[in-house]
Structure formats: structure tokens, C-alpha cells
DRENLUM-403851 format. One record per residue (C-alpha): x, y, z; residue in three letters; residue number from 1. Coordinates in Angstrom, 3 decimals, padded with zeros to 6 digits. Example, Ala and Ser with C-alpha at 12.3 -4.5 7.8 and 13.67 -1.06 7.14 Angstrom:
% DRENLUM-403851
xx; yy; zz; rest; nr
012.300; -004.500; 007.800; ALA; 1 .
013.670; -001.060; 007.140; SER; 2 .
END
This chain:
% DRENLUM-403851
xx; yy; zz; rest; nr
104.194; 134.031; 129.230; MET; 1 .
101.420; 135.770; 127.286; VAL; 2 .
103.462; 138.961; 127.235; ALA; 3 .
106.486; 137.058; 125.983; ALA; 4 .
104.510; 135.482; 123.145; LEU; 5 .
103.068; 138.849; 122.153; GLU; 6 .
106.585; 140.255; 122.086; GLU; 7 .
107.692; 137.340; 119.902; ASN; 8 .
105.003; 138.185; 117.367; GLU; 9 .
106.295; 141.757; 117.205; ARG; 10 .
109.922; 140.657; 117.052; SER; 11 .
111.902; 140.758; 113.826; ALA; 12 .
112.790; 137.128; 114.477; THR; 13 .
109.265; 136.193; 113.408; PHE; 14 .
109.000; 138.909; 110.787; GLY; 15 .
108.521; 136.586; 107.864; TRP; 16 .
106.615; 137.344; 104.705; ASP; 17 .
105.522; 134.034; 103.266; LEU; 18 .
102.763; 135.482; 101.139; SER; 19 .
104.390; 137.895; 098.701; SER; 20 .
106.539; 135.386; 096.833; ALA; 21 .
103.759; 132.802; 096.919; ALA; 22 .
101.252; 135.228; 095.437; ASP; 23 .
103.688; 136.172; 092.690; ALA; 24 .
104.185; 132.549; 091.662; THR; 25 .
100.616; 131.409; 092.222; GLY; 26 .
101.539; 128.926; 094.947; LEU; 27 .
098.453; 129.875; 096.952; ASP; 28 .
096.137; 129.026; 094.065; ASP; 29 .
094.133; 125.914; 095.048; PRO; 30 .
095.064; 124.356; 091.718; ALA; 31 .
098.724; 124.584; 092.708; ALA; 32 .
098.030; 122.268; 095.644; CYS; 33 .
096.467; 119.548; 093.527; SER; 34 .
097.075; 115.859; 094.248; ILE; 35 .
096.422; 113.719; 091.183; ALA; 36 .
096.590; 109.895; 090.949; PRO; 37 .
099.163; 108.626; 088.447; MET; 38 .
099.583; 104.872; 088.999; HIS; 39 .
097.957; 102.104; 091.039; SER; 40 .
100.515; 099.312; 091.201; LEU; 41 .
099.839; 095.761; 092.340; SER; 42 .
101.420; 092.494; 091.187; PRO; 43 .
098.364; 090.542; 092.303; HIS; 44 .
096.252; 088.927; 089.645; HIS; 45 .
092.983; 090.865; 089.127; PRO; 46 .
090.901; 088.075; 090.668; ASP; 47 .
093.157; 087.638; 093.721; ALA; 48 .
090.722; 089.565; 095.915; PHE; 49 .
087.490; 088.217; 094.492; VAL; 50 .
085.986; 085.444; 096.580; GLY; 51 .
088.577; 083.020; 097.852; ARG; 52 .
092.111; 084.309; 097.397; GLU; 53 .
094.114; 082.407; 094.846; ARG; 54 .
097.046; 080.473; 096.233; ARG; 55 .
098.604; 079.448; 092.938; ASP; 56 .
098.888; 083.080; 091.831; GLY; 57 .
098.179; 082.253; 088.195; GLY; 58 .
101.864; 082.146; 087.349; ALA; 59 .
101.114; 080.998; 083.811; GLU; 60 .
099.497; 084.328; 082.980; ASP; 61 .
101.823; 086.595; 084.904; GLY; 62 .
099.903; 086.604; 088.197; GLY; 63 .
101.487; 087.280; 091.573; PHE; 64 .
101.985; 083.856; 093.216; PRO; 65 .
101.766; 085.058; 096.830; TRP; 66 .
098.240; 086.342; 097.352; ALA; 67 .
098.625; 086.721; 101.112; ASP; 68 .
101.431; 089.266; 100.823; LEU; 69 .
100.912; 092.985; 101.342; ARG; 70 .
103.125; 096.010; 100.637; PRO; 71 .
105.258; 096.680; 103.714; THR; 72 .
107.657; 099.340; 102.436; GLY; 73 .
108.395; 101.573; 099.446; VAL; 74 .
111.570; 103.268; 098.237; SER; 75 .
112.497; 105.436; 095.238; TRP; 76 .
115.865; 104.919; 093.603; ASN; 77 .
118.491; 107.614; 093.091; ALA; 78 .
117.279; 108.526; 089.597; SER; 79 .
113.694; 108.853; 090.820; GLY; 80 .
112.331; 106.662; 088.040; TYR; 81 .
112.140; 103.276; 089.765; SER; 82 .
110.025; 102.332; 092.759; LEU; 83 .
110.843; 099.290; 094.897; ALA; 84 .
108.169; 097.649; 097.038; VAL; 85 .
108.775; 095.065; 099.750; SER; 86 .
106.017; 092.492; 100.218; TYR; 87 .
105.342; 090.658; 103.458; GLY; 88 .
102.732; 090.271; 106.159; ARG; 89 .
101.823; 092.068; 109.372; PHE; 90 .
099.835; 089.207; 110.892; ASP; 91 .
102.668; 086.720; 111.452; VAL; 92 .
103.945; 086.022; 114.949; THR; 93 .
106.944; 083.839; 115.654; GLY; 94 .
108.906; 082.119; 112.911; TRP; 95 .
107.762; 082.975; 109.394; CYS; 96 .
107.149; 080.160; 106.906; ASP; 97 .
105.593; 082.462; 104.323; SER; 98 .
107.689; 083.686; 101.377; PRO; 99 .
108.187; 087.336; 100.604; GLY; 100 .
108.944; 089.321; 097.490; ALA; 101 .
110.642; 092.442; 096.219; LEU; 102 .
109.062; 094.114; 093.189; CYS; 103 .
110.400; 097.029; 091.164; VAL; 104 .
108.493; 099.153; 088.656; TRP; 105 .
110.390; 101.364; 086.213; ASN; 106 .
107.907; 104.202; 085.779; LEU; 107 .
109.956; 105.887; 083.073; ARG; 108 .
109.288; 103.131; 080.595; ARG; 109 .
106.494; 103.446; 078.081; ALA; 110 .
105.370; 099.869; 078.691; ASP; 111 .
104.539; 100.289; 082.383; VAL; 112 .
101.945; 097.701; 083.377; ASP; 113 .
100.533; 098.413; 086.851; PRO; 114 .
099.919; 094.688; 087.327; GLY; 115 .
103.318; 093.457; 086.203; ARG; 116 .
106.503; 094.751; 087.854; PRO; 117 .
109.626; 094.926; 085.719; HIS; 118 .
111.515; 092.996; 088.388; VAL; 119 .
110.188; 090.371; 090.812; VAL; 120 .
112.408; 088.619; 093.343; MET; 121 .
111.107; 085.971; 095.709; GLU; 122 .
112.548; 085.636; 099.204; THR; 123 .
112.295; 082.785; 101.691; SER; 124 .
110.693; 084.997; 104.332; SER; 125 .
108.339; 087.978; 104.333; CYS; 126 .
110.047; 091.304; 103.674; LEU; 127 .
109.266; 094.115; 106.103; GLN; 128 .
111.294; 097.066; 104.766; CYS; 129 .
113.240; 098.242; 101.728; VAL; 130 .
115.718; 101.010; 100.859; ALA; 131 .
117.473; 101.911; 097.627; PHE; 132 .
121.096; 103.045; 097.834; HIS; 133 .
121.283; 106.881; 097.889; PRO; 134 .
123.761; 107.031; 094.991; GLN; 135 .
123.627; 103.727; 093.111; LYS; 136 .
120.203; 103.471; 091.455; PRO; 137 .
120.487; 099.708; 090.908; ASN; 138 .
121.419; 098.707; 094.469; VAL; 139 .
118.589; 097.971; 096.892; VAL; 140 .
118.454; 096.414; 100.370; ALA; 141 .
115.635; 094.823; 102.346; ALA; 142 .
115.035; 093.225; 105.730; GLY; 143 .
112.912; 090.182; 106.485; SER; 144 .
110.573; 088.959; 109.179; LEU; 145 .
113.101; 086.253; 110.088; ASP; 146 .
115.874; 088.782; 110.687; GLY; 147 .
117.656; 088.497; 107.351; GLU; 148 .
119.297; 091.434; 105.579; VAL; 149 .
119.553; 091.191; 101.788; MET; 150 .
121.142; 093.302; 099.050; VAL; 151 .
120.453; 093.107; 095.316; TRP; 152 .
122.221; 094.684; 092.361; ASP; 153 .
119.598; 095.057; 089.629; LEU; 154 .
122.263; 095.860; 087.030; ALA; 155 .
123.529; 092.274; 087.052; ILE; 156 .
122.224; 090.520; 083.963; ASP; 157 .
123.962; 087.177; 084.033; THR; 158 .
122.805; 083.837; 085.324; ASP; 159 .
124.838; 081.614; 087.639; ALA; 160 .
127.004; 080.434; 084.735; ALA; 161 .
127.880; 083.951; 083.692; GLY; 162 .
125.650; 083.868; 080.617; VAL; 163 .
123.249; 086.764; 080.017; PRO; 164 .
119.917; 085.695; 081.467; ALA; 165 .
116.917; 085.854; 079.166; LYS; 166 .
114.467; 088.538; 080.198; GLY; 167 .
116.556; 089.681; 083.155; VAL; 168 .
116.757; 093.431; 083.740; PRO; 169 .
119.899; 095.320; 082.900; THR; 170 .
120.803; 098.779; 084.034; GLY; 171 .
120.508; 101.563; 081.524; GLY; 172 .
122.550; 104.721; 081.398; ALA; 173 .
120.203; 106.303; 083.893; ASP; 174 .
120.457; 103.335; 086.229; GLY; 175 .
116.855; 102.307; 085.657; VAL; 176 .
116.175; 098.567; 085.723; PRO; 177 .
115.250; 097.146; 082.329; ARG; 178 .
113.254; 094.029; 081.568; SER; 179 .
113.151; 092.148; 078.317; GLY; 180 .
110.059; 090.092; 078.962; GLY; 181 .
107.553; 092.759; 079.897; GLY; 182 .
105.749; 090.476; 082.359; LYS; 183 .
108.212; 090.818; 085.206; GLY; 184 .
111.439; 088.864; 085.559; SER; 185 .
112.986; 086.953; 088.405; ALA; 186 .
116.602; 088.033; 088.718; VAL; 187 .
118.801; 085.005; 089.337; GLY; 188 .
122.118; 086.230; 090.724; ASP; 189 .
121.084; 089.818; 091.394; ALA; 190 .
121.194; 088.866; 095.088; LEU; 191 .
124.725; 089.970; 095.961; VAL; 192 .
124.473; 089.734; 099.735; GLY; 193 .
122.393; 087.898; 102.319; LYS; 194 .
123.066; 087.703; 106.025; SER; 195 .
123.531; 084.310; 107.639; GLU; 196 .
122.248; 083.255; 111.029; VAL; 197 .
124.912; 083.930; 113.648; SER; 198 .
125.240; 085.027; 117.237; ASP; 199 .
125.587; 088.605; 115.996; ALA; 200 .
122.743; 088.706; 113.470; SER; 201 .
119.176; 089.829; 114.051; HIS; 202 .
117.094; 087.354; 116.021; ARG; 203 .
113.754; 089.019; 115.355; GLU; 204 .
112.184; 090.954; 112.439; PRO; 205 .
114.186; 093.666; 110.733; VAL; 206 .
112.033; 096.779; 110.958; THR; 207 .
114.214; 099.211; 109.009; CYS; 208 .
117.175; 099.264; 106.650; VAL; 209 .
119.015; 102.372; 105.539; GLY; 210 .
122.264; 103.792; 104.258; TRP; 211 .
124.529; 106.049; 106.270; MET; 212 .
127.811; 107.817; 105.747; ARG; 213 .
130.560; 107.095; 108.248; ASN; 214 .
133.877; 108.389; 106.863; PRO; 215 .
135.743; 107.341; 110.029; GLU; 216 .
134.691; 103.721; 109.800; ALA; 217 .
135.073; 102.667; 106.197; VAL; 218 .
137.976; 102.064; 103.904; THR; 219 .
138.477; 103.831; 100.606; THR; 220 .
138.279; 100.591; 098.649; VAL; 221 .
135.611; 100.632; 095.978; THR; 222 .
132.837; 098.089; 096.488; THR; 223 .
133.697; 096.364; 093.247; ALA; 224 .
130.963; 094.334; 091.621; GLY; 225 .
128.138; 095.977; 093.510; VAL; 226 .
126.462; 098.688; 091.543; GLY; 227 .
129.584; 099.480; 089.540; GLY; 228 .
130.700; 103.035; 088.955; GLY; 229 .
132.412; 105.261; 091.456; HIS; 230 .
133.685; 104.670; 094.975; ASP; 231 .
130.894; 104.757; 097.526; ASP; 232 .
133.060; 103.537; 100.390; GLY; 233 .
131.685; 106.133; 102.769; THR; 234 .
128.283; 104.418; 102.813; TYR; 235 .
127.366; 101.646; 105.189; GLU; 236 .
124.199; 099.567; 105.248; LEU; 237 .
122.478; 099.775; 108.640; VAL; 238 .
119.593; 097.660; 109.910; SER; 239 .
117.410; 097.914; 113.007; ALA; 240 .
115.292; 095.140; 114.451; GLY; 241 .
112.652; 094.413; 117.016; SER; 242 .
115.360; 092.584; 118.984; ASP; 243 .
116.849; 095.990; 119.794; GLY; 244 .
119.940; 095.465; 117.680; ARG; 245 .
121.267; 098.045; 115.248; VAL; 246 .
123.729; 096.314; 112.932; LEU; 247 .
126.209; 097.744; 110.445; VAL; 248 .
127.009; 095.834; 107.262; TRP; 249 .
129.705; 096.076; 104.612; ASP; 250 .
128.006; 096.156; 101.230; LEU; 251 .
130.648; 093.882; 099.719; SER; 252 .
130.348; 090.999; 102.228; ASP; 253 .
126.978; 090.971; 103.953; VAL; 254 .
127.105; 087.175; 104.207; SER; 255 .
130.120; 087.388; 106.520; GLN; 256 .
128.062; 089.015; 109.233; GLY; 257 .
127.817; 092.569; 110.562; PRO; 258 .
130.988; 094.612; 110.845; VAL; 259 .
129.689; 096.263; 113.989; TYR; 260 .
126.686; 096.130; 116.259; GLY; 261 .
124.792; 098.235; 118.778; TYR; 262 .
121.965; 097.494; 121.176; GLU; 263 .
119.230; 099.977; 122.119; LEU; 264 .
119.712; 099.766; 125.879; ALA; 265 .
118.342; 102.441; 128.207; ALA; 266 .
116.783; 102.698; 131.634; VAL; 267 .
113.078; 101.937; 131.748; ASN; 268 .
111.787; 104.857; 133.773; GLU; 269 .
108.724; 102.896; 134.868; ALA; 270 .
110.717; 100.038; 136.404; SER; 271 .
114.122; 101.609; 136.881; GLY; 272 .
115.749; 098.625; 135.168; ALA; 273 .
118.116; 098.729; 132.228; MET; 274 .
116.061; 097.567; 129.251; THR; 275 .
116.834; 096.606; 125.682; THR; 276 .
114.190; 098.341; 123.584; TRP; 277 .
113.088; 096.761; 120.341; GLY; 278 .
113.118; 099.143; 117.389; ALA; 279 .
109.638; 099.437; 115.915; SER; 280 .
110.959; 101.936; 113.362; CYS; 281 .
114.083; 103.956; 112.613; ALA; 282 .
115.262; 106.862; 110.474; ALA; 283 .
118.847; 106.959; 109.340; PHE; 284 .
119.792; 110.564; 108.657; SER; 285 .
121.244; 111.469; 105.309; GLU; 286 .
121.998; 114.990; 104.034; PRO; 287 .
119.652; 116.085; 101.269; PHE; 288 .
120.559; 114.743; 097.835; ARG; 289 .
118.944; 115.724; 094.577; SER; 290 .
119.248; 114.426; 091.024; ARG; 291 .
121.398; 117.478; 090.283; PHE; 292 .
124.049; 116.633; 092.880; GLY; 293 .
124.725; 116.298; 096.559; ALA; 294 .
124.054; 118.907; 099.172; ALA; 295 .
126.412; 118.605; 102.077; GLY; 296 .
126.717; 120.562; 105.269; VAL; 297 .
125.941; 124.179; 104.562; GLY; 298 .
126.111; 123.688; 100.800; SER; 299 .
123.401; 124.151; 098.213; ARG; 300 .
122.202; 121.945; 095.391; SER; 301 .
119.185; 122.812; 093.252; ASN; 302 .
118.246; 125.362; 095.903; GLY; 303 .
118.354; 122.821; 098.736; ALA; 304 .
120.472; 122.942; 101.858; THR; 305 .
120.943; 120.499; 104.681; THR; 306 .
121.896; 122.190; 107.926; THR; 307 .
122.973; 121.038; 111.368; HIS; 308 .
124.125; 117.657; 110.122; VAL; 309 .
125.402; 115.354; 112.850; GLU; 310 .
127.346; 112.543; 111.119; PRO; 311 .
126.223; 109.116; 112.201; GLY; 312 .
123.049; 110.294; 113.917; SER; 313 .
119.780; 108.404; 113.626; PHE; 314 .
116.469; 108.064; 115.450; TYR; 315 .
114.641; 104.959; 116.615; ALA; 316 .
111.118; 104.435; 117.882; GLY; 317 .
110.083; 101.659; 120.234; SER; 318 .
106.962; 099.624; 120.852; ASP; 319 .
105.249; 101.294; 123.785; GLY; 320 .
108.383; 103.102; 124.899; GLY; 321 .
110.442; 106.218; 124.194; PRO; 322 .
111.882; 107.618; 120.995; VAL; 323 .
115.673; 107.688; 120.947; PHE; 324 .
118.245; 109.948; 119.346; ARG; 325 .
121.251; 107.782; 118.624; CYS; 326 .
124.689; 108.005; 117.064; ALA; 327 .
126.967; 105.502; 115.350; LEU; 328 .
130.443; 105.930; 116.763; ARG; 329 .
132.462; 102.992; 115.470; HIS; 330 .
135.761; 103.394; 113.637; SER; 331 .
137.864; 101.328; 111.276; ARG; 332 .
139.725; 099.881; 114.241; VAL; 333 .
136.606; 098.909; 116.201; THR; 334 .
135.055; 097.462; 113.058; ARG; 335 .
138.048; 095.223; 112.514; ARG; 336 .
138.143; 094.159; 116.173; GLU; 337 .
134.420; 093.343; 116.132; PHE; 338 .
134.667; 091.235; 112.982; ARG; 339 .
137.823; 089.409; 114.139; ASP; 340 .
136.296; 088.538; 117.495; ARG; 341 .
133.121; 087.263; 115.868; LEU; 342 .
135.118; 085.190; 113.395; LYS; 343 .
137.437; 083.696; 116.028; ASP; 344 .
134.891; 082.808; 118.706; SER; 345 .
131.564; 082.696; 116.904; GLY; 346 .
130.166; 084.730; 119.788; VAL; 347 .
128.824; 088.245; 119.349; ALA; 348 .
131.163; 090.859; 120.848; PRO; 349 .
129.645; 093.301; 123.360; PRO; 350 .
127.166; 095.639; 121.704; MET; 351 .
127.096; 099.088; 123.234; TYR; 352 .
124.108; 101.396; 123.315; SER; 353 .
124.072; 104.165; 120.685; PRO; 354 .
121.430; 106.164; 122.602; ILE; 355 .
122.324; 109.804; 123.260; LYS; 356 .
118.935; 111.299; 124.104; GLN; 357 .
115.559; 109.949; 125.172; THR; 358 .
112.350; 111.588; 123.956; HIS; 359 .
108.802; 110.984; 125.116; ASP; 360 .
107.063; 108.413; 122.956; GLY; 361 .
103.490; 107.690; 121.988; HIS; 362 .
100.729; 105.918; 123.867; VAL; 363 .
101.328; 102.548; 122.287; GLY; 364 .
103.809; 101.837; 119.535; ALA; 365 .
105.739; 104.442; 117.585; THR; 366 .
105.095; 103.340; 114.012; HIS; 367 .
107.229; 105.798; 112.059; ALA; 368 .
109.999; 108.311; 112.606; VAL; 369 .
111.427; 110.651; 109.974; CYS; 370 .
114.152; 113.300; 110.005; VAL; 371 .
113.715; 116.663; 108.309; ASN; 372 .
116.145; 116.437; 105.364; PRO; 373 .
116.696; 120.201; 105.430; HIS; 374 .
117.451; 120.627; 109.143; ASP; 375 .
118.391; 117.513; 111.045; GLN; 376 .
117.659; 119.097; 114.401; ARG; 377 .
113.977; 118.509; 113.613; VAL; 378 .
112.286; 115.121; 113.348; PHE; 379 .
108.752; 113.747; 113.511; ALA; 380 .
107.001; 110.603; 114.691; THR; 381 .
103.554; 109.057; 114.452; CYS; 382 .
102.020; 106.174; 116.326; GLY; 383 .
099.177; 104.036; 117.505; GLY; 384 .
097.606; 106.904; 119.435; ASP; 385 .
096.858; 108.754; 116.181; GLY; 386 .
099.220; 111.621; 116.977; ALA; 387 .
101.779; 113.222; 114.701; LEU; 388 .
104.532; 114.855; 116.760; ARG; 389 .
107.377; 117.146; 115.767; VAL; 390 .
110.438; 117.179; 118.007; TYR; 391 .
113.690; 119.072; 118.236; THR; 392 .
116.966; 117.372; 118.921; ARG; 393 .
117.550; 118.444; 122.511; TYR; 394 .
113.990; 118.842; 123.850; VAL; 395 .
112.456; 115.741; 125.398; ARG; 396 .
108.794; 116.324; 124.542; SER; 397 .
107.310; 117.071; 121.156; GLY; 398 .
107.004; 120.785; 120.434; VAL; 399 .
104.219; 120.384; 117.836; VAL; 400 .
101.396; 117.836; 118.069; THR; 401 .
098.603; 117.114; 115.593; ALA; 402 .
095.855; 114.661; 116.521; THR; 403 .
093.248; 115.399; 113.874; SER; 404 .
093.517; 112.032; 112.141; ALA; 405 .
091.169; 109.397; 113.645; PRO; 406 .
092.803; 106.098; 114.514; GLY; 407 .
096.402; 104.982; 114.358; ALA; 408 .
099.023; 106.464; 112.051; LEU; 409 .
101.521; 104.110; 110.426; PHE; 410 .
103.703; 106.189; 108.101; ALA; 411 .
105.208; 109.662; 107.874; ALA; 412 .
107.697; 111.542; 105.727; GLY; 413 .
109.116; 115.025; 105.154; TRP; 414 .
109.049; 116.667; 101.744; SER; 415 .
112.466; 116.762; 100.043; PRO; 416 .
111.809; 120.278; 098.709; THR; 417 .
109.391; 121.835; 101.219; ARG; 418 .
111.164; 122.065; 104.602; PRO; 419 .
107.872; 122.674; 106.439; ALA; 420 .
105.727; 120.044; 104.690; LEU; 421 .
105.147; 116.649; 106.268; ILE; 422 .
102.834; 113.819; 105.219; ALA; 423 .
101.372; 110.994; 107.292; CYS; 424 .
098.985; 108.133; 106.641; GLY; 425 .
097.115; 105.541; 108.642; GLY; 426 .
093.782; 103.920; 109.397; VAL; 427 .
091.179; 104.003; 106.641; GLY; 428 .
093.616; 105.069; 103.949; GLY; 429 .
093.600; 108.773; 104.768; ARG; 430 .
096.765; 110.729; 103.992; VAL; 431 .
097.228; 114.127; 105.637; CYS; 432 .
099.683; 116.819; 104.568; LEU; 433 .
100.678; 119.442; 107.114; TYR; 434 .
102.248; 122.673; 105.891; ASP; 435 .
103.700; 124.095; 109.088; LEU; 436 .
103.789; 127.568; 107.552; THR; 437 .
099.982; 127.499; 107.347; ALA; 438 .
098.701; 125.346; 110.222; THR; 439 .
099.238; 127.765; 113.087; GLY; 440 .
100.165; 126.480; 116.512; GLY; 441 .
096.892; 126.361; 118.446; GLU; 442 .
094.982; 123.601; 116.669; ASP; 443 .
097.226; 121.979; 114.088; VAL; 444 .
095.047; 120.687; 111.251; GLN; 445 .
095.960; 119.177; 107.865; PRO; 446 .
096.342; 121.698; 105.071; THR; 447 .
095.579; 118.979; 102.506; GLU; 448 .
094.173; 115.479; 102.865; GLN; 449 .
093.009; 112.733; 100.549; PHE; 450 .
092.029; 109.087; 100.580; ARG; 451 .
094.785; 106.901; 099.190; ALA; 452 .
092.801; 103.696; 098.744; CYS; 453 .
089.503; 102.378; 097.407; ASP; 454 .
088.509; 099.875; 100.081; ALA; 455 .
089.370; 101.723; 103.272; GLY; 456 .
092.565; 099.774; 103.889; THR; 457 .
095.263; 101.338; 106.044; ASP; 458 .
098.191; 103.271; 104.596; VAL; 459 .
101.310; 101.455; 105.787; GLN; 460 .
104.063; 103.338; 103.936; ALA; 461 .
104.756; 106.756; 102.429; ILE; 462 .
107.710; 107.911; 100.346; ALA; 463 .
108.399; 111.289; 098.768; PHE; 464 .
110.597; 111.134; 095.672; ASN; 465 .
113.838; 113.068; 096.414; PRO; 466 .
114.910; 113.206; 092.759; ALA; 467 .
111.477; 113.983; 091.268; LEU; 468 .
109.682; 115.765; 094.130; PRO; 469 .
106.380; 116.032; 092.292; GLU; 470 .
105.783; 112.334; 092.980; TYR; 471 .
104.589; 110.771; 096.235; LEU; 472 .
104.149; 107.024; 096.790; ALA; 473 .
101.719; 105.475; 099.273; THR; 474 .
101.097; 101.819; 100.079; ALA; 475 .
098.007; 100.206; 101.554; ASP; 476 .
097.033; 096.556; 101.948; ALA; 477 .
096.348; 096.139; 098.241; ARG; 478 .
098.034; 098.776; 096.103; PHE; 479 .
101.026; 101.041; 095.877; VAL; 480 .
099.834; 104.328; 094.429; ARG; 481 .
101.837; 107.135; 092.899; VAL; 482 .
100.474; 110.668; 093.171; TRP; 483 .
101.489; 113.829; 091.339; GLU; 484 .
101.741; 116.874; 093.590; LEU; 485 .
101.081; 120.405; 092.403; GLY; 486 .
103.697; 123.148; 092.468; ALA; 487 .
102.304; 124.561; 095.703; GLY; 488 .
103.249; 121.323; 097.447; LEU; 489 .
106.730; 121.058; 095.950; THR; 490 .
108.022; 124.632; 095.673; THR; 491 .
109.757; 126.090; 098.693; GLU; 492 .
108.375; 129.371; 099.977; ARG; 493 .
110.508; 132.343; 100.863; ALA; 494 .
111.158; 132.293; 104.596; GLY; 495 .
110.110; 128.668; 104.990; GLU; 496 .
113.493; 127.614; 106.340; ARG; 497 .
113.326; 130.296; 108.988; ARG; 498 .
110.107; 128.727; 110.243; VAL; 499 .
111.882; 125.393; 110.662; ILE; 500 .
114.837; 127.143; 112.262; ASP; 501 .
112.479; 128.740; 114.793; ALA; 502 .
110.909; 125.362; 115.559; ILE; 503 .
114.365; 123.833; 115.957; ALA; 504 .
115.256; 126.540; 118.450; GLY; 505 .
112.048; 126.205; 120.465; ALA; 506 .
112.463; 124.871; 123.987; GLU; 507 .
108.749; 124.493; 124.683; THR; 508 .
105.559; 123.770; 122.784; ALA; 509 .
104.445; 127.356; 123.473; ALA; 510 .
107.498; 128.759; 121.693; GLU; 511 .
106.937; 126.481; 118.715; ALA; 512 .
103.248; 127.453; 118.615; ALA; 513 .
104.205; 131.125; 118.574; ALA; 514 .
106.480; 130.491; 115.599; ALA; 515 .
103.724; 128.671; 113.711; LEU; 516 .
101.168; 131.364; 114.508; ASP; 517 .
103.531; 134.045; 113.217; ALA; 518 .
104.174; 132.059; 110.044; ALA; 519 .
100.452; 131.590; 109.440; LYS; 520 .
099.775; 135.300; 109.997; ALA; 521 .
102.426; 136.243; 107.445; SER; 522 .
100.621; 134.238; 104.738; ARG; 523 .
097.362; 136.175; 105.051; ARG; 524 .
END
């Protein structure tokens, strides 16, 4: 094996030169890898964390009326200017009687107040996840602790009677939510879809919502009244829950129930029994999109390419179990049959397993899974064992493992413009960035790291901004913070994609390590 690795290092396959272009553009200058704080966002009243927490929220002076809530998810909209934050709790077991909230800050506006979101929407149950629509900057979905799936259209500016609502946000030409009041507005009828309790709905918390293309399953009818604009009929809303269900929703009639459903069923290798695995996290693959256009299979947009796209594929992590590669395989016909059967009998039709491949999981829960937006053969996970693992589509075990961060990791994400850059965050508020062109394969250490909180609270969510890649959002128990990344962390290096391609083709950890070692050597 040693001889083979030495031959790999001499091979033209690993003959990258990652240093010449970087030197010419100054990407290796430490200043180019700067990470600067831009915003610290929190709707809580300033005295909410001093002494006894306020329960009334100080609504009369713009305070956040739910002091027990914490950020549980973050999502940038399609324009890159607005940031949505779901608020809920991680300490609730069983039925949730605590309200939740969705807050949106429009960071393009000159009147940004870190303590007052431009949009505030209360929900009957804690929210656990959030996702903006990939194309419609005003459409956002969220999932709740009680299993509800909700969709809002922030462009709607009328009250229930059809009269323009005072102080309610309206969508501008760039799709950025507006607010007339400046202190945050509750949007009356912006809620355009909410799932109802049925035999086919989620029975436990929704852990992830996302948007996926499925051209075989959807009609070409425009989703009129939701987001406006062009036809987005090839997008479906997908939710995953800790009940093991993966449900597909039509954006135009979420209240009518899912249009199709799956169940994460696979053999438990420890017991040999068929088991339904609850989804602790999920990543719904979507080809890279930038503010300058869409990048499809093998196409380029703003220098970005998504390769090896498998339509309908997604990944799901489980609590104490494996990580699964899955695929949505429903069609227009099966959608119609599923909905008709549910409507006629009120009983959920059979839900088949979408699992195509089982990967080794973490010791404990898998807290986050993310797909490389540049090459969907590569994905990463992090979990309660403090490990960050990089996998390839058809290899069971992780081919790259980093365990330098002490304590559990809760969030991870790939850069939208740096194919080899991944960020993760966890216990104590530490965020680590790994540039796989510089880490080497023997002892994978962070290339950059910083503390994303003031009080040592855990980082629970991370989101790169696909439209404005210089911005990174992190969420801890108190604040959502926006960071500005230097050019060295946002500009793709020559040969960087070949490093990811080599990792994707690795069949063992040793082969992946050889690729990383060769990449690191080429930067010297």
C-alpha cells in the first residue's frame, strides 16, 4: 500500500498546482482569510437574559415576547439579502405547549436594527427548522416540534379582508421583505399553507424542510398566488421528521396533506430487525444556484458547476444509527393515487423506503448532514461524538475524518463557491473551517477557527449565503451572527475541483488521504 501511495503522489492525477494562482491573487495572504463580525441579531429584549427571564417580552417597547425560545435554524433567501430564523426549544419532550416564531431580517435595508426583525410571525408550536425557496425570495417554509409544516409568502401585504395591512412587509423588486413600522411586523395572512393533523402527517417533530426538483412528479401548472412570478412547478416541498417519515408537499395546497410519503425503513444490523429510523437531520440536494442564474448538470454559472447530479437524491442522518443515501422516486401517477387514497379512506397509504445506500453513522446522534453543492457524490456529517466526516456516495465508511473539535458538533455546511471548504460548529460556540486543499490527510485540522458567541453557548446552525458568498450566518442559544469572509475563503482555487473529484473517486480513507496530502504539498 505504501508503494501505491507513493506512486499516486508521483502520478499526474495528483499533479495539481494550487499555489501559483493563489499567490498571484493574494489568496494565501492571512488578511484574505479574515472573518469579521457584521451583525449580531436577536429579537429578545436587552434585559431578557439579565436575572429572571422576562415572560411578557415587553411587547409595548418592541421586545420579543417569547424569552424561552432559541434559534433553531437559519436560511438565506434567493436574493441573499434576507435571513430567516426559526425559533423554538431543544429541551421539550412530548407534546409542545410553547409557541414558536419565525423572524426575518432584511440586511440590505439601511434601518437594520439587530434587536427588531423586519418580520415576526408567531406559531402555535416551537419551530425546529426553516428553508427559503431556492427561486422565490419571499417564500419560506418551516417545520414545528408538533409535526406541522408551514409555508409563508412574505410578499402578501393584505389582511384577511383584502385591505393592505398597516406595517406589513411587501416584496420589493429584489424580493426583499419590506416593513413599514420599523419595529417588526406580524404578517396576518402571509401564512399560505399549514399542514393539518392526519394519518399521513408527521407524528413527531419535523427536523428538516427543503425544496427539491422532481420533474417527473409535478404538473406544469404555476403555483398561482404563492410567491408570484414565473412557473416553479418543478419544485416540491419536502419534510423529514423524527418519526421516520419523509413527506412531499404541493406548495399550493399544503393543508390538504402530503402528496406522497416515504418511511426510512432499513434493517437494524445490531438486531437484524427491520426498523423505521427517525431522521435527526436531512439534506435535500439541489444543484448550485447563484444570484446570476442557475447552474444545472454540467453547466456553468458565475464560474460554478454542479456535477454528478442525481435527481431526487437526498441524505438523512439518524439518532444513534446509520446515515442513509435516499432517492425520491414518485411520479405524477403515484402522487395522484396517494392523495386519492388518503382522501377516500382517511388512512395513510403504504409508505415505501427511499433508502438506497447505508453509511456508517456516528457514535450517538448524527446532528447535521450536508451535500457538496459542486459535486453531489460527496457529502459530510457531524455528530455527538465530535467528529466531522466526509463520505462519498458509494463507499460505506467516511473517507475523511476530523476530530479536532472538543465536544459535540451540531451544524455543518459546504461553501457555495469553494468546493473544498466546509464549516462546522458545536459545543462552546467554536466554528471550524476546513479547507481540504490545505489540511492534508494524516491529521485533519481546521485551517481557520473562531468563537461565534460571547457566553460559550453552542452553535446550533450554520448557513453560507449562496447568492452573496462573503456572508456566513451562525446561530447559538442567544444570537444569530453574520460574518464577512475574506476573499481567500470565498474564491475558488485553480485545481480545487480536481481535489474533490479525487475524494469522490476514493474507495478507502487511505486513497482520500493521499489526495489531500498531494493537494497540501502543491500549495507549498
